[in-house]
MARROTI-62682 format. One record per atom (N, C-alpha, C, O): x negated, y, z negated; atom name; residue number from 1. Coordinates in Angstrom, 2 decimals, padded with zeros to 5 digits. Atoms other than C-alpha are relative to their C-alpha. Layout:
// MARROTI-62682
+---------+---------+---------+-------+-----+
:      px :      py :      pz : atome : num :
+---------+---------+---------+-------+-----+
:       X :       Y :       Z :    CA : NUM :
...
+---------+---------+---------+-------+-----+
***
This chain:
// MARROTI-62682
+---------+---------+---------+-------+-----+
:      px :      py :      pz : atome : num :
+---------+---------+---------+-------+-----+
: -000.81 : -000.09 :  000.85 :     N :   1 :
:  002.38 :  001.23 :  028.32 :    CA :   1 :
:  001.04 : -001.03 :  000.37 :     C :   1 :
:  001.02 : -001.03 :  001.60 :     O :   1 :
: -000.96 :  001.08 : -000.36 :     N :   2 :
:  005.20 : -001.67 :  028.68 :    CA :   2 :
:  001.24 :  000.91 :  000.02 :     C :   2 :
:  001.38 :  001.97 : -000.58 :     O :   2 :
: -001.03 : -000.91 :  000.03 :     N :   3 :
:  008.48 : -000.56 :  029.61 :    CA :   3 :
:  001.00 : -000.30 : -001.19 :     C :   3 :
:  002.07 :  000.30 : -001.21 :     O :   3 :
: -000.90 :  000.26 :  001.58 :     N :   4 :
:  010.12 : -001.81 :  026.08 :    CA :   4 :
: -000.68 :  001.16 : -000.77 :     C :   4 :
: -000.01 :  001.71 : -001.64 :     O :   4 :
:  000.57 : -000.90 :  001.03 :     N :   5 :
:  007.82 :  000.60 :  024.47 :    CA :   5 :
:  000.22 :  001.59 :  000.44 :     C :   5 :
: -000.22 :  002.52 : -000.23 :     O :   5 :
: -000.08 : -001.39 : -000.53 :     N :   6 :
:  008.84 :  003.73 :  026.61 :    CA :   6 :
:  001.55 : -000.07 :  000.45 :     C :   6 :
:  001.91 : -000.99 :  001.19 :     O :   6 :
: -001.51 : -000.17 : -000.41 :     N :   7 :
:  012.73 :  004.71 :  027.05 :    CA :   7 :
:  000.28 :  001.62 :  000.43 :     C :   7 :
: -000.04 :  002.61 : -000.22 :     O :   7 :
: -000.38 : -001.64 : -000.22 :     N :   8 :
:  013.99 :  007.92 :  028.80 :    CA :   8 :
:  001.73 : -000.15 :  000.03 :     C :   8 :
:  002.40 : -000.79 :  000.84 :     O :   8 :
: -001.47 : -000.15 :  000.13 :     N :   9 :
:  017.61 :  008.67 :  027.63 :    CA :   9 :
:  000.78 :  000.60 :  001.30 :     C :   9 :
:  000.06 :  000.91 :  002.25 :     O :   9 :
: -001.10 : -000.51 : -000.88 :     N :  10 :
:  020.62 :  009.92 :  029.92 :    CA :  10 :
: -000.56 :  001.77 :  000.15 :     C :  10 :
: -000.45 :  002.51 :  001.12 :     O :  10 :
:  000.08 : -001.62 : -000.19 :     N :  11 :
:  019.46 :  013.56 :  029.14 :    CA :  11 :
: -001.71 :  000.19 :  000.24 :     C :  11 :
: -002.23 :  001.27 : -000.06 :     O :  11 :
:  001.19 : -000.07 : -000.44 :     N :  12 :
:  015.86 :  012.90 :  030.29 :    CA :  12 :
: -001.18 :  000.01 : -001.35 :     C :  12 :
: -002.40 :  000.14 : -001.22 :     O :  12 :
:  001.18 :  000.09 :  001.25 :     N :  13 :
:  014.17 :  012.67 :  026.59 :    CA :  13 :
: -000.58 : -001.20 : -000.03 :     C :  13 :
:  000.04 : -002.26 :  000.09 :     O :  13 :
:  000.60 :  001.38 :  000.25 :     N :  14 :
:  011.57 :  010.21 :  026.14 :    CA :  14 :
: -000.18 : -000.40 : -001.21 :     C :  14 :
: -000.58 :  000.39 : -002.06 :     O :  14 :
:  000.27 :  000.67 :  001.21 :     N :  15 :
:  011.37 :  007.90 :  023.47 :    CA :  15 :
: -001.09 : -000.90 : -000.08 :     C :  15 :
: -001.07 : -001.84 :  000.71 :     O :  15 :
:  001.01 :  001.03 :  000.03 :     N :  16 :
:  008.21 :  006.08 :  022.48 :    CA :  16 :
:  000.09 : -000.77 : -001.26 :     C :  16 :
:  000.30 : -000.20 : -002.33 :     O :  16 :
:  000.29 :  001.09 :  001.43 :     N :  17 :
:  007.86 :  003.13 :  019.87 :    CA :  17 :
: -001.19 :  000.48 : -000.83 :     C :  17 :
: -002.19 :  000.85 : -000.21 :     O :  17 :
:  001.19 : -000.17 :  000.71 :     N :  18 :
:  005.50 :  003.81 :  017.22 :    CA :  18 :
: -000.76 : -001.46 : -000.20 :     C :  18 :
: -000.52 : -002.21 : -001.15 :     O :  18 :
:  000.48 :  001.29 : -000.26 :     N :  19 :
:  003.30 :  000.76 :  018.32 :    CA :  19 :
: -000.61 : -000.23 : -001.26 :     C :  19 :
: -000.38 : -001.35 : -001.73 :     O :  19 :
:  000.82 :  000.33 :  001.30 :     N :  20 :
:  001.21 :  000.87 :  015.14 :    CA :  20 :
:  000.69 : -000.50 : -001.08 :     C :  20 :
:  000.15 : -001.05 : -002.04 :     O :  20 :
: -000.93 :  000.50 :  001.09 :     N :  21 :
:  004.17 :  000.06 :  013.11 :    CA :  21 :
:  000.59 : -001.39 :  000.34 :     C :  21 :
:  001.41 : -001.99 : -000.34 :     O :  21 :
: -000.28 :  001.23 : -000.09 :     N :  22 :
:  004.46 : -002.99 :  014.76 :    CA :  22 :
: -001.14 : -001.03 :  000.34 :     C :  22 :
: -000.98 : -002.19 :  000.72 :     O :  22 :
:  001.19 :  000.67 : -000.30 :     N :  23 :
:  000.75 : -003.92 :  015.17 :    CA :  23 :
:  000.19 : -001.09 : -001.15 :     C :  23 :
:  000.75 : -000.79 : -002.21 :     O :  23 :
:  000.17 :  000.87 :  000.96 :     N :  24 :
:  000.23 : -007.26 :  013.33 :    CA :  24 :
: -001.46 : -000.51 :  000.10 :     C :  24 :
: -001.86 : -001.30 :  000.95 :     O :  24 :
:  001.42 :  000.22 : -000.23 :     N :  25 :
: -003.38 : -007.43 :  012.69 :    CA :  25 :
: -000.53 : -001.39 : -000.48 :     C :  25 :
:  000.10 : -002.05 : -001.31 :     O :  25 :
:  001.03 :  001.10 :  000.33 :     N :  26 :
: -005.89 : -010.27 :  012.34 :    CA :  26 :
: -000.90 :  000.30 : -000.94 :     C :  26 :
: -001.73 :  001.16 : -000.64 :     O :  26 :
:  000.93 : -000.39 :  000.82 :     N :  27 :
: -007.77 : -010.21 :  009.22 :    CA :  27 :
: -001.14 : -001.15 : -000.27 :     C :  27 :
: -001.00 : -002.34 :  000.03 :     O :  27 :
:  001.13 :  000.81 :  000.23 :     N :  28 :
: -010.98 : -011.69 :  008.20 :    CA :  28 :
: -000.85 :  000.49 : -001.09 :     C :  28 :
: -001.53 :  001.51 : -001.05 :     O :  28 :
:  000.79 : -000.67 :  001.16 :     N :  29 :
: -012.51 : -011.53 :  004.77 :    CA :  29 :
: -001.33 : -000.97 :  000.09 :     C :  29 :
: -001.23 : -002.16 :  000.38 :     O :  29 :
:  001.45 :  000.81 :  000.28 :     N :  30 :
: -016.39 : -012.75 :  004.33 :    CA :  30 :
: -000.47 :  000.25 : -001.08 :     C :  30 :
: -000.42 :  001.46 : -001.33 :     O :  30 :
:  001.00 : -000.15 :  000.96 :     N :  31 :
: -018.41 : -013.10 :  001.35 :    CA :  31 :
: -001.16 : -000.99 : -000.33 :     C :  31 :
: -001.04 : -002.22 : -000.32 :     O :  31 :
:  001.10 :  001.21 :  000.13 :     N :  32 :
: -021.86 : -014.59 :  000.59 :    CA :  32 :
: -000.07 : -000.30 : -001.52 :     C :  32 :
: -000.08 :  000.57 : -002.38 :     O :  32 :
:  000.02 :  000.31 :  001.53 :     N :  33 :
: -022.01 : -016.47 : -002.69 :    CA :  33 :
: -001.33 : -001.05 :  000.23 :     C :  33 :
: -001.21 : -002.01 :  000.99 :     O :  33 :
:  001.10 :  000.79 :  000.41 :     N :  34 :
: -025.52 : -018.09 : -003.46 :    CA :  34 :
: -000.49 : -000.54 :  001.15 :     C :  34 :
: -000.86 : -001.71 :  001.29 :     O :  34 :
:  000.63 :  000.22 : -001.17 :     N :  35 :
: -026.65 : -017.75 : -000.10 :    CA :  35 :
:  000.99 : -000.74 :  001.14 :     C :  35 :
:  000.45 : -001.11 :  002.18 :     O :  35 :
: -000.87 :  000.88 : -000.97 :     N :  36 :
: -023.57 : -019.57 :  001.85 :    CA :  36 :
:  001.15 :  001.28 :  000.13 :     C :  36 :
:  001.66 :  001.97 : -000.75 :     O :  36 :
: -000.98 : -000.90 : -000.38 :     N :  37 :
: -021.28 : -017.40 :  003.88 :    CA :  37 :
:  001.44 : -000.67 :  000.18 :     C :  37 :
:  001.70 : -001.53 :  001.03 :     O :  37 :
: -001.33 :  000.66 : -000.21 :     N :  38 :
: -017.49 : -018.13 :  003.21 :    CA :  38 :
:  000.74 :  001.01 :  000.88 :     C :  38 :
:  000.46 :  002.20 :  000.82 :     O :  38 :
: -001.05 : -001.05 : -000.57 :     N :  39 :
: -014.79 : -016.55 :  005.44 :    CA :  39 :
:  001.15 : -000.58 :  000.20 :     C :  39 :
:  001.22 : -001.76 :  000.56 :     O :  39 :
: -001.41 :  000.23 :  000.07 :     N :  40 :
: -011.18 : -016.62 :  005.34 :    CA :  40 :
:  000.74 :  000.79 :  001.26 :     C :  40 :
:  000.55 :  002.00 :  001.31 :     O :  40 :
: -000.77 : -000.77 : -000.97 :     N :  41 :
: -009.02 : -015.52 :  008.35 :    CA :  41 :
:  001.28 : -000.32 :  000.02 :     C :  41 :
:  001.60 : -001.40 : -000.49 :     O :  41 :
: -001.42 : -000.18 :  000.27 :     N :  42 :
: -005.39 : -014.89 :  008.64 :    CA :  42 :
:  000.68 :  001.02 :  000.96 :     C :  42 :
:  000.00 :  001.73 :  001.71 :     O :  42 :
: -000.84 : -001.08 : -000.60 :     N :  43 :
: -002.54 : -012.73 :  010.16 :    CA :  43 :
:  001.01 :  000.11 : -000.67 :     C :  43 :
:  001.49 : -000.78 : -001.37 :     O :  43 :
: -001.19 : -000.65 :  000.83 :     N :  44 :
:  000.22 : -010.54 :  008.86 :    CA :  44 :
:  001.28 : -000.40 :  001.08 :     C :  44 :
:  001.22 : -000.10 :  002.28 :     O :  44 :
: -001.34 :  000.16 : -000.58 :     N :  45 :
:  003.85 : -011.72 :  009.97 :    CA :  45 :
:  001.00 :  000.58 : -000.92 :     C :  45 :
:  001.10 : -000.04 : -001.98 :     O :  45 :
: -000.84 : -000.78 :  000.83 :     N :  46 :
:  006.35 : -009.48 :  008.33 :    CA :  46 :
:  000.82 :  000.80 :  000.79 :     C :  46 :
:  000.45 :  001.11 :  001.92 :     O :  46 :
: -000.76 : -000.76 : -000.50 :     N :  47 :
:  009.49 : -007.36 :  008.96 :    CA :  47 :
: -000.41 :  001.26 : -000.30 :     C :  47 :
:  000.10 :  002.14 :  000.39 :     O :  47 :
:  000.23 : -001.62 :  000.27 :     N :  48 :
:  008.02 : -004.12 :  007.52 :    CA :  48 :
: -001.48 :  000.03 :  000.43 :     C :  48 :
: -002.25 : -000.93 :  000.47 :     O :  48 :
:  001.55 : -000.22 : -000.37 :     N :  49 :
:  004.73 : -002.58 :  008.63 :    CA :  49 :
: -001.14 : -000.55 : -000.89 :     C :  49 :
: -001.10 : -000.70 : -002.11 :     O :  49 :
:  001.21 :  000.38 :  000.74 :     N :  50 :
:  001.57 : -003.72 :  007.68 :    CA :  50 :
: -000.57 :  000.82 : -001.05 :     C :  50 :
: -000.97 :  000.43 : -002.14 :     O :  50 :
:  000.46 : -001.08 :  001.11 :     N :  51 :
:  000.55 : -000.52 :  006.01 :    CA :  51 :
:  000.89 :  000.13 : -001.04 :     C :  51 :
:  000.46 :  000.23 : -002.19 :     O :  51 :
: -001.04 : -000.02 :  001.04 :     N :  52 :
:  003.88 : -000.34 :  004.22 :    CA :  52 :
: -000.24 : -001.25 : -000.90 :     C :  52 :
: -000.15 : -001.13 : -002.13 :     O :  52 :
:  000.14 :  001.17 :  000.87 :     N :  53 :
:  003.30 : -003.57 :  002.83 :    CA :  53 :
: -001.40 : -000.11 : -000.78 :     C :  53 :
: -001.44 : -000.72 : -001.84 :     O :  53 :
:  001.22 : -000.21 :  000.57 :     N :  54 :
: -000.38 : -002.92 :  001.99 :    CA :  54 :
:  000.14 :  000.87 : -001.12 :     C :  54 :
: -000.33 :  000.65 : -002.24 :     O :  54 :
: -000.20 : -001.07 :  001.40 :     N :  55 :
:  000.75 :  000.22 : -000.13 :    CA :  55 :
:  000.93 : -000.71 : -001.12 :     C :  55 :
:  000.69 : -000.55 : -002.31 :     O :  55 :
: -000.98 :  000.85 :  000.97 :     N :  56 :
:  003.48 : -001.95 : -001.87 :    CA :  56 :
: -001.05 : -000.72 : -000.86 :     C :  56 :
: -001.06 : -000.56 : -002.08 :     O :  56 :
:  000.91 :  001.44 :  000.69 :     N :  57 :
:  000.90 : -004.66 : -002.98 :    CA :  57 :
: -001.16 :  000.87 : -000.75 :     C :  57 :
: -001.51 :  000.50 : -001.87 :     O :  57 :
:  000.89 : -000.62 :  000.73 :     N :  58 :
: -001.77 : -002.00 : -003.86 :    CA :  58 :
:  000.68 :  000.81 : -001.25 :     C :  58 :
:  000.17 :  000.93 : -002.37 :     O :  58 :
: -000.74 : -000.69 :  001.12 :     N :  59 :
:  000.91 :  000.02 : -005.83 :    CA :  59 :
:  000.24 : -000.94 : -001.00 :     C :  59 :
: -000.06 : -000.54 : -002.13 :     O :  59 :
: -000.22 :  000.93 :  001.00 :     N :  60 :
:  001.85 : -003.07 : -007.76 :    CA :  60 :
: -001.24 : -000.38 : -000.83 :     C :  60 :
: -001.15 : -000.40 : -002.05 :     O :  60 :
:  001.03 :  000.55 :  000.67 :     N :  61 :
: -001.65 : -004.33 : -008.59 :    CA :  61 :
: -000.58 :  001.28 : -000.87 :     C :  61 :
: -001.09 :  001.06 : -001.96 :     O :  61 :
:  000.19 : -001.21 :  001.01 :     N :  62 :
: -002.31 : -000.42 : -009.92 :    CA :  62 :
:  000.86 : -000.33 : -001.16 :     C :  62 :
:  000.45 : -000.60 : -002.28 :     O :  62 :
: -001.01 : -000.09 :  001.48 :     N :  63 :
:  000.61 : -000.61 : -012.24 :    CA :  63 :
: -000.45 : -001.31 : -000.96 :     C :  63 :
: -000.60 : -001.32 : -002.18 :     O :  63 :
:  000.30 :  001.24 :  000.99 :     N :  64 :
: -000.28 : -004.03 : -013.43 :    CA :  64 :
: -001.46 : -000.06 : -000.76 :     C :  64 :
: -001.68 : -000.68 : -001.80 :     O :  64 :
:  001.29 : -000.22 :  000.56 :     N :  65 :
: -003.85 : -003.17 : -014.10 :    CA :  65 :
: -000.26 :  001.18 : -000.95 :     C :  65 :
: -001.18 :  001.28 : -001.77 :     O :  65 :
:  000.00 : -000.96 :  001.17 :     N :  66 :
: -002.93 :  000.02 : -015.92 :    CA :  66 :
:  000.69 : -000.54 : -001.18 :     C :  66 :
:  000.18 : -000.22 : -002.26 :     O :  66 :
: -000.63 :  000.66 :  000.82 :     N :  67 :
: -000.42 : -002.02 : -017.96 :    CA :  67 :
: -001.30 : -000.69 : -000.97 :     C :  67 :
: -001.46 : -000.35 : -002.14 :     O :  67 :
:  000.92 :  001.03 :  000.47 :     N :  68 :
: -003.33 : -004.55 : -018.84 :    CA :  68 :
: -001.00 :  000.96 : -000.71 :     C :  68 :
: -001.49 :  000.52 : -001.75 :     O :  68 :
:  000.85 : -001.09 :  000.88 :     N :  69 :
: -005.52 : -001.37 : -020.06 :    CA :  69 :
:  000.35 :  000.45 : -001.15 :     C :  69 :
: -000.49 :  000.76 : -002.00 :     O :  69 :
: -000.54 : -000.76 :  001.13 :     N :  70 :
: -003.18 : -000.06 : -022.55 :    CA :  70 :
:  000.07 : -001.05 : -001.14 :     C :  70 :
:  000.49 : -000.72 : -002.25 :     O :  70 :
+---------+---------+---------+-------+-----+
***
């Protein structure tokens, strides 16, 4: 663990960053269409955690589909 991920305060309490909140994943999507494999790759660069962004987008898409079905 690097020094910037671990801190010990003056009272001796250990503070560790939530490394998964800062994880920027590389994404790959693959789809076979008519015998041809298509792939797209990318990475996420944002200020909020990837999981939080994914939750927000999923909730938005769900709400839109719910509206469309009414």
